[in-house]
C-alpha positions in Angstrom: 4.8 -1.5 3.8 4.1 1.5 0.9 5.3 5.0 1.7 2.1 6.4 0.4 0.5 3.8 3.0 2.5 5.0 6.1 2.5 8.9 5.6 -1.6 8.0 5.7 -1.0 6.5 8.9 0.7 9.0 11.0 -2.1 10.3 13.0 -2.4 11.7 16.6 -3.6 9.8 19.5 -5.7 12.5 20.3 -7.5 12.7 17.2 -7.8 14.6 14.3 -9.3 18.3 13.1 -7.7 19.5 17.0 -9.3 16.1 18.3 -13.1 16.2 16.5 -13.0 13.0 15.0 -11.3 10.3 17.4 -10.2 7.8 15.7 -11.5 3.7 16.2 -9.6 2.0 13.4 -8.8 1.7 9.5 -11.6 0.6 7.2 -9.2 0.1 4.2 -6.5 1.6 2.1 -5.2 2.1 -1.6 -2.3 4.1 -2.9 -3.3 7.7 -2.4 -5.3 7.3 1.0 -6.0 5.7 3.7 -10.0 5.8 5.2 -10.5 5.4 9.2 -13.9 4.9 11.4 -13.7 8.2 13.5 -16.7 9.1 16.3 -17.2 13.4 16.0 -16.4 14.6 19.7 -18.9 17.8 18.5 -21.9 15.8 17.9 -24.3 15.9 20.8 -25.6 12.2 19.7 -23.5 9.2 19.1 -22.0 9.8 15.3 -19.5 7.6 13.4 -18.2 9.2 10.3 -15.6 7.7 7.5 -12.7 10.1 7.1 -10.4 9.8 3.8 -7.0 10.7 4.4 -5.3 11.6 1.2 -1.4 11.0 1.3 0.8 14.4 0.8 1.4 13.1 -2.8 -2.4 13.2 -3.6 -3.0 16.5 -1.7 -1.1 18.2 -3.9 -2.3 16.8 -6.9 -5.9 18.3 -5.5 -4.1 21.8 -5.0 -2.4 21.8 -8.3 -5.7 20.9 -9.5 -4.6 17.5 -11.1 -6.6 15.7 -8.8 -10.0 17.7 -8.7 -12.0 15.0 -5.7 -12.4 17.5 -3.8 -13.9 20.3 -5.7 -16.4 17.1 -7.2 -17.4 16.1 -4.1 -18.2 19.7 -3.3 -20.6 19.4 -6.4 -21.6 16.8 -6.3 -23.0 17.3 -2.2 -25.4 19.7 -3.2 -27.3 18.0 -5.9 -31.0 17.1 -5.3 -30.6 13.5 -7.2 -27.7 12.5 -5.4 -29.2 8.7 -5.0 -25.5 7.1 -5.4 -22.8 10.2 -4.6 -21.1 10.6 -1.7 -22.2 13.3 0.7 -19.7 15.5 1.6 -20.0 16.2 5.5 -16.5 18.2 6.3 -12.8 18.5 4.8 -9.8 20.3 6.6 -6.4 19.1 6.2 -4.3 17.8 8.0 0.2 18.4 9.6 2.2 14.8 9.4 5.9 14.4 9.1 5.6 14.0 5.8 3.5 16.7 4.6 -0.1 17.9 4.6 -3.2 15.4 4.0 -6.6 17.0 2.7 -9.3 14.7 5.1 -12.7 14.2 3.4 -15.2 13.2 6.0 -18.1 11.1 4.6 -21.2 8.8 5.9 -19.7 5.1 6.9 -19.5 2.1 3.8 -19.0 -0.9 4.3 -16.9 -3.1 1.8 -17.1 -2.9 -2.1 -18.6 -5.0 -5.3 -15.1 -6.7 -5.9 -14.5 -8.1 -2.6 -18.6 -9.5 -2.4 -17.5 -11.0 -6.3 -14.6 -12.6 -5.0 -16.3 -14.5 -1.7 -19.2 -16.7 -3.7 -18.2 -19.5 -4.1 -17.4 -20.0 -8.0 -16.1 -16.4 -7.6 -19.2 -14.8 -10.3 -22.4 -13.1 -9.2 -26.1 -13.9 -10.6 -27.5 -12.8 -13.6 -30.2 -9.8 -12.0 -27.1 -9.2 -9.5 -24.7 -8.0 -12.8 -27.2 -6.2 -14.6 -28.4 -3.9 -11.2 -24.8 -3.2 -11.0 -23.7 -2.5 -14.5 -26.6 0.4 -14.9 -24.3 2.3 -12.6 -20.9 1.3 -15.2 -18.2 2.2 -13.2 -15.2 0.0 -11.3 -16.7 -2.6 -9.5 -13.9 -1.6 -6.3 -15.3 1.6 -6.5 -18.9 0.7 -5.3 -19.5 0.3 -1.9 -22.2 -1.2 0.3 -24.5 1.9 2.3 -26.2 0.2 5.8 -27.1 3.9 7.1 -25.0 5.2 10.4 -27.0 3.9 13.4 -24.6 3.8 16.2 -25.7 0.5 17.8 -25.1 -1.2 14.8 -21.5 0.0 14.4 -21.0 -0.4 18.3 -22.2 -4.3 18.2 -19.4 -4.9 14.8 -16.8 -3.0 17.0 -17.5 -5.4 19.9 -18.0 -8.6 18.0 -13.8 -7.2 15.8 -11.8 -6.0 18.4 -9.2 -3.7 16.5 -6.2 -5.0 14.6 -2.9 -3.0 15.0 -0.1 -4.5 13.0 2.8 -3.1 15.2 4.3 0.5 15.5 6.2 3.0 13.2 8.6 5.4 14.7 9.3 8.7 13.3 11.2 11.7 14.6 10.5 10.2 18.0 7.3 9.6 18.4 5.6 6.0 18.1 2.3 5.6 15.9 0.1 2.1 15.6 -0.1 0.5 12.1 -3.9 -0.3 12.1 -5.3 -3.7 10.1 -8.1 -2.8 7.2 -11.5 -3.8 8.9 -13.7 -2.8 6.8 -17.3 -2.6 8.4 -19.8 -5.6 7.1 -23.1 -6.1 5.2 -25.9 -8.4 5.8 -26.2 -8.7 2.0 -25.6 -12.6 0.4 -24.5 -13.2 -3.0 -27.5 -15.6 -3.6 -30.1 -12.6 -2.4 -33.2 -12.6 -4.8 -34.4 -9.8 -6.8 -36.5 -8.8 -4.5 -33.8 -7.9 -1.9 -30.8 -7.2 -4.4 -33.3 -3.9 -5.5 -33.0 -3.2 -1.6 -28.9 -2.7 -2.2 -28.3 0.9 -0.9 -24.9 1.3 -3.1 -22.7 4.4 -3.2 -20.2 5.4 -5.8 -16.3 6.3 -4.6 -13.0 7.8 -4.8 -14.3 10.9 -7.4 -10.5 12.1 -7.6 -10.7 10.7 -11.2 -13.7 11.6 -12.4 -12.3 13.8 -15.0 -9.8 11.4 -16.0 -8.9 8.2 -18.3 -10.5 5.0 -15.8 -7.4 3.6 -13.6 -7.4 0.3 -14.1 -5.5 -1.2 -16.6 -8.1 -3.8 -17.3 -10.9 -1.7 -18.2 -8.9 0.1 -20.1 -10.7 1.0 -23.7 -8.7 1.1 -27.1 -8.5 4.2 -28.1 -6.8 4.9 -24.6 -4.1 2.2 -25.2 -4.0 4.3 -28.6 -3.8 7.4 -27.6 -6.2 8.6 -29.5 -9.4 11.3 -28.4 -11.4 9.5 -26.3 -15.1 10.4 -24.3 -17.6 8.9 -22.8 -17.2 6.1 -24.7 -14.6 4.4 -22.9 -17.0 4.0 -19.8 -19.4 2.1 -21.9 -15.8 -0.1 -23.0 -15.5 -0.5 -18.9 -19.3 -1.2 -18.4 -18.7 -4.4 -21.2 -15.4 -5.7 -19.0 -17.0 -5.0 -16.0 -20.2 -7.6 -16.7 -17.8 -9.9 -17.7 -16.0 -10.3 -14.7 -19.3 -10.4 -13.2 -20.5 -13.0 -14.5 -17.7 -14.7 -15.2 -15.6 -14.0 -12.0 -12.7 -13.2 -14.9 -11.1 -10.2 -15.9 -12.3 -9.9 -20.3 -8.5 -9.0 -20.8 -5.0 -9.8 -18.6 -2.9 -9.1 -20.9 1.3 -10.1 -20.5 4.0 -9.0 -22.2 5.6 -12.1 -24.0 9.6 -12.1 -25.2 8.9 -9.9 -28.2 6.0 -7.7 -27.1 5.1 -5.6 -24.3 1.8 -5.4 -22.7 0.1 -3.1 -24.3 0.9 -4.8 -27.1 -0.8 -8.1 -25.8 -3.6 -6.2 -24.9 -4.5 -4.9 -28.0 -4.2 -8.0 -29.9 -7.2 -10.2 -26.9 -9.1 -7.0 -27.8 -9.2 -8.1 -31.7 -9.1 -12.0 -31.0 -12.5 -11.7 -28.3 -14.3 -8.9 -30.3 -13.3 -10.3 -33.8 -13.0 -7.0 -35.4 -10.2 -4.7 -36.5 -9.0 -1.8 -35.9 -10.8 1.4 -38.1 -8.6 3.2 -40.3 -10.4 6.2 -38.4 -9.0 5.2 -35.0 -5.6 4.7 -36.2 -5.0 7.4 -38.1 -6.2 9.8 -35.1 -3.7 7.3 -32.3 -0.3 9.1 -31.1 1.2 5.7 -31.2 0.1 3.7 -34.0 3.6 3.3 -35.4 4.3 2.1 -32.5 1.9 -0.8 -32.3 0.7 -1.1 -36.1 2.4 -1.8 -39.4 1.2 0.3 -42.5 -0.8 -2.5 -43.8 -3.0 -1.8 -39.7 -1.5 -5.7 -38.6 0.1 -5.5 -35.3 3.9 -5.0 -35.6 4.7 -7.8 -32.7 2.1 -10.0 -32.2 1.3 -11.3 -36.3 -0.6 -14.7 -35.3 -4.3 -13.8 -33.3 -6.4 -17.1 -31.9 -9.9 -15.7 -31.9 -12.4 -16.6 -28.8 -15.5 -15.1 -30.0 -17.6 -13.7 -27.0 -20.7 -15.8 -27.8 -18.1 -19.0 -26.8 -17.0 -16.9 -23.9 -19.9 -15.7 -22.5 -22.7 -17.6 -24.2 -26.2 -15.8 -22.4 -24.5 -13.0 -22.0 -23.0 -12.5 -25.3 -25.8 -9.4 -26.7 -25.4 -6.9 -24.4 -21.2 -6.8 -23.1 -20.6 -7.4 -26.7 -22.3 -4.5 -28.0 -20.0 -2.1 -25.8 -17.0 -3.7 -26.3 -16.4 -2.6 -30.1 -13.0 -1.6 -30.9 -14.3 2.0 -32.9 -15.8 4.3 -29.7 -18.8 5.6 -32.4 -20.2 1.8 -33.1 -20.5 1.7 -29.2 -24.0 2.6 -27.8 -24.5 5.6 -25.5 -25.4 5.2 -21.6 -28.6 5.6 -21.8 -29.0 2.6 -24.9 -27.6 0.3 -22.6 -30.5 1.2 -19.7 -32.8 0.3 -22.5 -31.2 -2.3 -23.8 -33.2 -6.2 -23.2 -30.8 -7.4 -21.6 -31.4 -4.9 -18.9 -35.0 -4.7 -18.9 -36.3 -6.4 -16.5 -33.5 -6.1 -14.4 -34.5 -6.9 -10.7 -37.6 -8.0 -11.5 -38.5 -11.6 -10.4 -37.9 -13.4 -14.0 -34.9 -12.5 -14.3 -33.4 -14.4 -11.1 -30.9 -17.1 -12.5 -28.4 -19.2 -11.5 -26.6 -21.7 -13.6 -27.4 -25.2 -13.1 -23.8 -25.6 -11.8 -23.4 -22.9 -9.7 -23.0 -24.6 -6.6 -20.3 -27.2 -8.4 
């Protein structure tokens, strides 16, 4: 198990924050944090919370303002229009064997959109569901279903799925249980019709990198790889990549290193193959890595043969919307507002937009 994950598991059996938050089970873990389902013992009525425990490294990053998760969550929690962002209920620090851990307390959530897609028969989602998710334009792993905070509902799940422990680990003579991630469940189905999809309550989480470049490699815009100036257009590129993934069950870009090129060379080549475009001289002129990737004539140094695969061939019915997002020149991509007004997005959750391909169940 990675050290970053082990660090976040070194939790006292009596609970967190002087026993206020009694740990019930682990909901999930990532490279920078683990999230636990807890009972808030300070509440008169039974109340479940989700406590996100950052690794000591991520905690230091927040203190140095390299990461700004606490600061951003405090800012969005007081907004009047906060329909799709988490509310920070409490925060504190916990001393562990490997240092201090920042802990963020929120409402419990369930699984993410990416897991939702992977559990469908074809690893892809219907058009109307993708349209709704695309309006949030973020990484699908960071969009979770909200089921409210009904103690009875969560109690029934806990009773039907007992706590799972993967052994224990001893640190400084103290034994700690290693909890297996057990996300809460929701009742939504991949083939829900629009009248049910419109009821989905989705929340954007993991705001620690909100002021930084999109972290997922497959979602990175060309200007990020080129180390050129970037702005909000990188989010529009990510929308196109995400819509492609959710509709097809495959990544728009899955670059691989070869004998004579590295993974970033292949990423840039695949961008040119899928879009049918070449990089604009103005963008290359602003690139700090132009000489690394490109010859003086603007051709890739390491890959001299491209195999175009048009978005029309790859996506058929969805090429117009995604093609608008996946433009190599950031200036050619539409704004977020323009995307919301795009013809493909109009009537996203109307019954008329319900569509499944004829071979969906094959």
